[in-house]
C-alpha positions as CSV (number, residue, x, y, z in Angstrom):
1,M,-127.4,-140.7,-64.2
2,S,-126.3,-139.5,-60.8
3,I,-127.7,-136.4,-59.1
4,E,-125.1,-133.9,-57.9
5,L,-125.3,-130.8,-55.6
6,R,-125.3,-128.6,-58.7
7,H,-128.7,-130.0,-59.6
8,L,-130.1,-129.1,-56.2
9,R,-128.6,-125.6,-56.2
10,C,-129.9,-125.0,-59.7
11,F,-133.4,-126.1,-58.8
12,L,-133.5,-124.0,-55.6
13,V,-132.4,-120.9,-57.5
14,I,-135.1,-121.5,-60.1
15,A,-137.6,-121.9,-57.3
16,E,-136.5,-118.5,-55.8
17,E,-136.4,-116.6,-59.1
18,S,-139.4,-118.1,-60.9
19,S,-137.5,-117.5,-64.1
20,L,-135.0,-119.6,-66.0
21,T,-133.4,-116.4,-67.4
22,R,-132.9,-114.8,-63.9
23,A,-131.7,-118.2,-62.5
24,A,-129.1,-118.5,-65.3
25,A,-127.8,-115.0,-64.6
26,R,-127.5,-115.7,-60.9
27,L,-125.8,-119.0,-61.5
28,H,-123.5,-117.5,-64.2
29,L,-124.7,-120.2,-66.7
30,T,-126.5,-120.1,-70.0
31,Q,-130.3,-120.5,-70.0
32,P,-130.0,-123.8,-72.0
33,A,-127.6,-125.2,-69.4
34,V,-130.1,-124.3,-66.6
35,S,-132.9,-126.0,-68.6
36,R,-130.9,-129.1,-69.1
37,T,-130.0,-129.3,-65.5
38,L,-133.6,-129.0,-64.4
39,A,-134.7,-131.5,-67.0
40,A,-132.1,-134.0,-65.8
41,L,-133.3,-133.6,-62.2
42,E,-136.9,-134.1,-63.2
43,Q,-136.0,-137.2,-65.3
44,H,-134.2,-138.7,-62.3
45,L,-137.1,-138.1,-60.0
46,G,-139.7,-139.1,-62.5
47,A,-141.8,-136.0,-61.7
48,R,-142.3,-132.5,-63.2
49,L,-141.0,-130.0,-60.6
50,V,-141.7,-126.8,-62.5
51,D,-144.8,-125.7,-64.5
52,R,-143.5,-124.0,-67.7
53,S,-147.0,-123.3,-69.1
54,T,-147.1,-119.7,-67.9
55,H,-144.9,-116.7,-68.5
56,H,-143.7,-116.9,-64.9
57,L,-142.5,-120.3,-63.8
58,A,-144.3,-121.9,-60.9
59,L,-143.5,-124.9,-58.8
60,T,-145.8,-127.9,-59.1
61,A,-147.0,-129.7,-56.0
62,E,-144.1,-132.2,-56.4
63,G,-141.8,-129.2,-56.8
64,H,-142.9,-127.6,-53.5
65,A,-142.4,-130.9,-51.7
66,F,-139.0,-131.4,-53.2
67,R,-137.8,-127.9,-52.5
68,D,-137.9,-128.4,-48.7
69,R,-136.0,-131.7,-49.0
70,A,-133.4,-130.2,-51.4
71,A,-132.9,-127.1,-49.1
72,A,-132.4,-129.3,-46.1
73,A,-130.0,-131.6,-47.9
74,L,-127.9,-128.7,-49.2
75,A,-127.8,-127.0,-45.9
76,A,-126.7,-130.2,-44.2
77,F,-123.9,-130.7,-46.7
78,E,-122.6,-127.1,-46.5
79,A,-122.6,-127.3,-42.7
80,A,-120.7,-130.6,-42.8
81,V,-117.9,-129.4,-45.0
82,D,-117.4,-125.9,-43.6
83,P,-114.5,-126.1,-41.1
84,A,-115.3,-122.8,-39.5
85,R,-118.9,-123.8,-38.9
86,L,-117.8,-127.1,-37.6
87,R,-115.6,-125.5,-34.9
88,H,-117.9,-122.7,-33.9
89,R,-121.2,-123.2,-35.6
90,P,-124.1,-121.3,-34.0
91,L,-127.1,-123.2,-32.8
92,R,-130.0,-121.7,-34.8
93,L,-133.2,-122.1,-32.8
94,G,-136.4,-121.4,-34.7
95,H,-139.8,-120.4,-33.5
96,A,-143.0,-119.4,-35.3
97,W,-144.2,-116.7,-32.9
98,S,-143.7,-117.1,-29.1
99,A,-140.3,-118.8,-28.7
100,F,-140.1,-120.3,-25.2
101,G,-142.6,-118.0,-23.6
102,R,-141.4,-116.3,-20.5
103,Y,-138.5,-118.8,-20.3
104,T,-137.0,-117.3,-23.5
105,T,-134.8,-114.7,-21.8
106,P,-133.6,-117.1,-19.0
107,L,-132.7,-119.6,-21.7
108,L,-130.7,-117.2,-23.8
109,R,-128.8,-115.7,-20.9
110,R,-127.9,-119.0,-19.3
111,W,-126.8,-120.4,-22.6
112,Q,-124.5,-117.5,-23.2
113,R,-123.0,-118.0,-19.8
114,E,-122.5,-121.8,-20.1
115,H,-121.8,-122.2,-23.8
116,P,-120.0,-119.0,-25.0
117,E,-118.3,-121.0,-27.7
118,T,-121.6,-121.9,-29.4
119,P,-123.8,-118.8,-30.0
120,L,-127.6,-119.5,-29.7
121,E,-129.4,-117.6,-32.4
122,L,-133.2,-117.2,-32.0
123,L,-134.9,-116.9,-35.4
124,R,-138.6,-116.4,-36.1
125,V,-139.7,-118.3,-39.2
126,D,-143.4,-118.2,-40.2
127,D,-144.1,-121.9,-41.0
128,R,-145.3,-124.9,-39.1
129,T,-141.9,-126.2,-38.3
130,A,-140.3,-122.8,-37.9
131,G,-137.8,-123.4,-40.7
132,L,-136.6,-126.8,-39.4
133,A,-138.0,-128.9,-42.3
134,R,-136.3,-126.6,-44.8
135,G,-132.9,-126.6,-43.1
136,E,-133.0,-123.0,-42.1
137,V,-132.5,-123.8,-38.4
138,D,-131.0,-126.6,-36.3
139,A,-133.7,-126.9,-33.8
140,A,-137.1,-125.4,-33.2
141,L,-139.6,-124.5,-30.4
142,L,-143.0,-125.7,-31.7
143,R,-146.5,-125.8,-30.3
144,G,-149.1,-128.5,-30.9
145,T,-148.7,-131.7,-32.9
146,V,-146.2,-131.5,-35.7
147,E,-146.0,-134.2,-38.3
148,A,-143.0,-133.9,-40.7
149,P,-140.7,-136.6,-42.0
150,G,-137.2,-136.8,-40.4
151,L,-138.0,-134.7,-37.3
152,V,-137.5,-135.8,-33.7
153,T,-139.6,-134.0,-31.1
154,T,-139.6,-134.0,-27.3
155,E,-142.3,-132.3,-25.2
156,L,-140.9,-129.8,-22.8
157,T,-144.1,-128.5,-21.1
158,T,-147.7,-127.5,-21.9
159,E,-149.3,-124.1,-21.7
160,P,-153.0,-123.1,-21.4
161,R,-154.9,-121.5,-24.3
162,V,-156.4,-118.1,-24.3
163,A,-158.9,-116.3,-26.4
164,A,-157.8,-113.1,-28.2
165,L,-160.6,-110.6,-28.6
166,P,-161.1,-107.0,-29.9
167,A,-160.7,-104.9,-26.8
168,D,-164.0,-103.1,-27.4
169,G,-166.0,-106.2,-28.2
170,P,-168.8,-107.6,-26.0
171,L,-166.8,-110.7,-24.9
172,A,-163.9,-108.6,-23.6
173,A,-165.9,-107.7,-20.5
174,R,-165.9,-111.3,-19.3
175,P,-163.1,-112.6,-17.1
176,S,-162.9,-116.0,-18.8
177,L,-164.5,-117.8,-21.8
178,A,-165.3,-121.2,-23.1
179,L,-164.9,-122.4,-26.6
180,A,-168.7,-122.3,-27.1
181,D,-168.6,-118.6,-26.5
182,L,-166.5,-118.1,-29.6
183,A,-168.5,-120.4,-31.9
184,D,-170.8,-117.7,-33.1
185,E,-167.9,-115.3,-33.9
186,T,-165.7,-115.2,-36.9
187,V,-162.5,-117.0,-35.8
188,V,-159.2,-115.8,-37.3
189,L,-157.0,-118.7,-38.2
190,N,-153.3,-118.5,-38.9
191,T,-153.1,-121.4,-41.4
192,V,-149.3,-121.2,-41.9
193,S,-147.8,-121.3,-38.4
194,G,-150.8,-121.3,-36.1
195,T,-152.1,-124.2,-34.0
196,T,-155.8,-123.4,-34.0
197,A,-158.3,-125.1,-36.4
198,P,-162.0,-125.7,-36.4
199,A,-161.4,-129.2,-35.1
200,L,-160.5,-127.6,-31.7
201,W,-164.2,-127.2,-31.1
202,P,-166.7,-130.1,-30.6
203,P,-168.1,-131.3,-34.0
204,T,-171.6,-130.0,-33.0
205,A,-170.4,-126.5,-32.0
206,R,-167.7,-125.5,-34.5
207,P,-167.4,-121.9,-35.7
208,T,-169.7,-121.0,-38.6
209,S,-167.3,-118.4,-40.0
210,T,-163.5,-118.2,-40.2
211,L,-160.9,-115.8,-41.6
212,T,-157.5,-117.1,-42.7
213,V,-154.2,-115.2,-42.4
214,A,-150.6,-116.2,-43.0
215,N,-148.8,-115.0,-39.9
216,T,-149.1,-113.8,-36.3
217,D,-148.8,-110.1,-37.2
218,D,-151.8,-110.3,-39.6
219,W,-153.7,-112.4,-37.0
220,L,-153.3,-109.7,-34.4
221,T,-154.2,-106.9,-36.9
222,A,-157.4,-108.7,-37.9
223,I,-158.5,-109.1,-34.3
224,A,-157.7,-105.5,-33.3
225,A,-159.7,-104.3,-36.3
226,G,-162.8,-106.3,-35.1
227,R,-162.8,-108.7,-37.9
228,G,-162.9,-111.7,-35.6
229,V,-161.6,-113.5,-32.5
230,G,-158.7,-115.9,-32.1
231,V,-157.3,-118.7,-29.9
232,S,-153.7,-119.0,-29.1
233,S,-151.3,-120.0,-26.3
234,A,-150.8,-118.1,-23.0
235,S,-147.3,-117.2,-24.1
236,T,-148.8,-115.2,-27.0
237,A,-150.6,-113.0,-24.5
238,A,-147.3,-112.4,-22.6
239,L,-145.1,-111.8,-25.5
240,H,-147.4,-110.2,-28.0
241,P,-149.4,-107.4,-26.4
242,Y,-151.1,-105.5,-29.1
243,P,-153.2,-102.3,-29.1
244,G,-156.9,-103.1,-29.4
245,V,-156.4,-106.8,-28.5
246,I,-157.3,-108.3,-25.1
247,Y,-156.6,-111.9,-24.0
248,R,-158.9,-114.0,-21.8
249,P,-158.4,-117.5,-20.4
250,L,-160.3,-120.4,-22.1
251,T,-161.6,-122.7,-19.4
252,D,-162.3,-125.8,-21.5
253,A,-159.6,-125.7,-24.2
254,P,-157.0,-128.5,-24.0
255,P,-153.5,-127.3,-23.1
256,L,-151.0,-126.8,-25.9
257,P,-147.8,-128.9,-25.9
258,V,-144.6,-127.0,-26.3
259,L,-142.0,-129.1,-28.2
260,L,-138.4,-128.9,-29.0
261,A,-137.7,-130.5,-32.4
262,W,-134.6,-131.2,-34.5
263,R,-133.8,-133.2,-37.6
264,D,-132.9,-136.8,-37.1
265,A,-130.2,-136.5,-39.7
266,F,-127.2,-134.3,-38.9
267,P,-128.3,-132.9,-35.5
268,H,-126.4,-130.0,-34.1
269,P,-123.8,-131.3,-31.6
270,A,-125.2,-129.0,-28.9
271,T,-128.8,-130.2,-29.3
272,A,-128.7,-132.5,-26.2
273,A,-127.3,-129.7,-24.1
274,L,-130.2,-127.4,-25.3
275,V,-132.8,-130.0,-24.3
276,A,-131.3,-130.5,-20.9
277,M,-131.0,-126.8,-20.2
278,A,-134.6,-126.1,-21.3
279,R,-135.9,-128.8,-19.0
280,D,-133.8,-127.5,-16.1
281,I,-135.2,-124.0,-16.5
282,I,-138.7,-125.3,-16.4
283,R,-138.0,-127.3,-13.3
284,A,-136.6,-124.2,-11.6
285,E,-139.7,-122.2,-12.5
286,P,-142.5,-124.7,-13.0
287,S,-145.5,-122.3,-13.1
288,E,-147.4,-121.7,-16.3
289,L,-145.8,-119.9,-19.2
């Protein structure tokens, strides 16, 4: 059998609704037709994508992995056959929390002046590739090492790391800190889109306690509440001031690469222009983010 776009659309709706009944209503199909479409897709892939053993459907590990690929493939197809988007398709630029640091506004303003026919849309998406792997954006500003199939990355610059501390905590009085100063604290980790992990510390001096959160907002809230400390990039300190949180330089933490990434397949026609402009803005203002 051959897989068609309807199989991908059907699976993605099932994944969003977690229900064959709701998926069928949304697709204007019968529930048996939705079940057959899903079964055909699973048979073709040789893997179970949906766990049907509970009242609410849940994706299997294979289903989660396939969802990102299916979404990217469908987004690429729809972009390719939409004449209006082909002529004036916006360049969707994703980021997970701090965009392009202090260069964000200069980039947006210059792009608007020089490329008015191609709007640059800045979108925050809380995942490690800022929506790029799922096809939600055309390019993404990322930090740290990113390993995902089908992505092309280029390093634009690096930025120093900082410690984020409760403003009333004992470490806040110090002008700068080392990683070892944080090892006895609870370290708040954003495991969805963050770049800090226990491996940042030497093996013999890693934090003994961690607290995991799912996004930058929860990360800041936890630190302000005194539940722990954090490590992030200098641009976070500039773009995310937060009541009760104070930032201090980390003297021995390695700098964090700032990358521009895009999908190898179906890149946006303006991607090369975006890379060139980003590099030019950095050259004009080469100081730290």
